[in-house]
C-alpha positions as CSV (number, residue, x, y, z in Angstrom):
1,X,112.3,93.7,120.1
2,X,113.6,93.3,116.9
3,X,110.4,90.6,115.5
4,X,108.3,93.4,116.4
5,X,109.4,96.1,114.5
6,X,110.3,93.2,111.8
7,X,106.5,91.8,111.9
8,X,105.2,95.5,111.7
9,X,107.6,95.9,108.5
10,X,106.0,92.6,107.4
11,X,102.9,93.5,107.4
12,X,102.9,97.4,106.3
13,X,104.6,95.7,102.4
14,X,102.1,93.5,102.3
15,X,99.5,95.8,103.2
16,X,100.6,97.9,100.6
17,X,101.0,94.8,98.0
18,X,97.3,94.0,98.8
19,X,96.7,98.3,97.7
20,X,98.5,97.7,94.8
21,X,96.7,94.3,93.7
22,X,93.4,96.3,95.1
23,X,93.7,99.5,92.6
24,X,96.4,98.4,89.9
25,X,95.4,96.8,86.1
26,X,96.4,93.4,86.3
27,X,100.1,94.5,84.6
28,X,100.9,97.0,86.1
29,X,100.4,95.5,90.1
30,X,102.3,93.0,89.1
31,X,105.0,94.6,88.1
32,X,104.9,97.1,91.6
33,X,104.4,93.7,93.3
34,X,107.8,92.7,91.8
35,X,109.5,95.9,92.4
36,X,108.5,95.4,96.3
37,X,109.0,92.3,97.0
38,X,112.7,92.8,96.1
39,X,112.9,96.2,97.1
40,X,111.8,93.9,100.9
41,X,113.5,90.5,99.8
42,X,114.6,90.1,103.1
43,X,111.6,90.6,104.7
44,X,109.5,87.2,105.0
45,X,105.8,87.0,104.6
46,X,102.7,85.7,103.4
47,X,101.0,87.3,100.7
48,X,96.9,87.2,102.2
49,X,94.2,86.3,98.9
50,X,91.8,89.4,98.4
51,X,88.2,89.1,101.1
52,X,85.7,88.3,98.4
53,X,84.4,91.9,98.9
54,X,87.5,93.8,97.7
55,X,87.5,91.2,94.3
56,X,84.0,92.3,94.2
57,X,84.7,95.8,93.7
58,X,87.8,95.1,92.0
59,X,85.5,93.9,88.7
60,X,82.6,96.0,89.0
61,X,85.1,98.7,89.0
62,X,87.1,97.4,85.9
63,X,84.0,96.8,84.4
64,X,82.5,100.4,85.2
65,X,85.9,101.7,84.0
66,X,86.7,99.3,80.7
67,X,83.4,101.5,79.5
68,X,84.2,104.9,80.1
69,X,86.9,104.0,78.2
70,X,84.6,102.9,75.2
71,X,82.2,105.5,75.3
72,X,82.5,107.4,72.2
């Protein structure tokens, strides 16, 4: 029971980290990930790399947002 609860908590933290990495710019993502790792330091987990689709979406969105910021 304890192991199952620990696995669920670990999976939830991992899910939040993946979302943060995808949604925030790199500098802010690194800060947020460090905060989450510190907060949940006793919970062992592994970071899952983003999928190719997630990376493509992130790059596309980032370029689009960059263009919007630089419009005069």
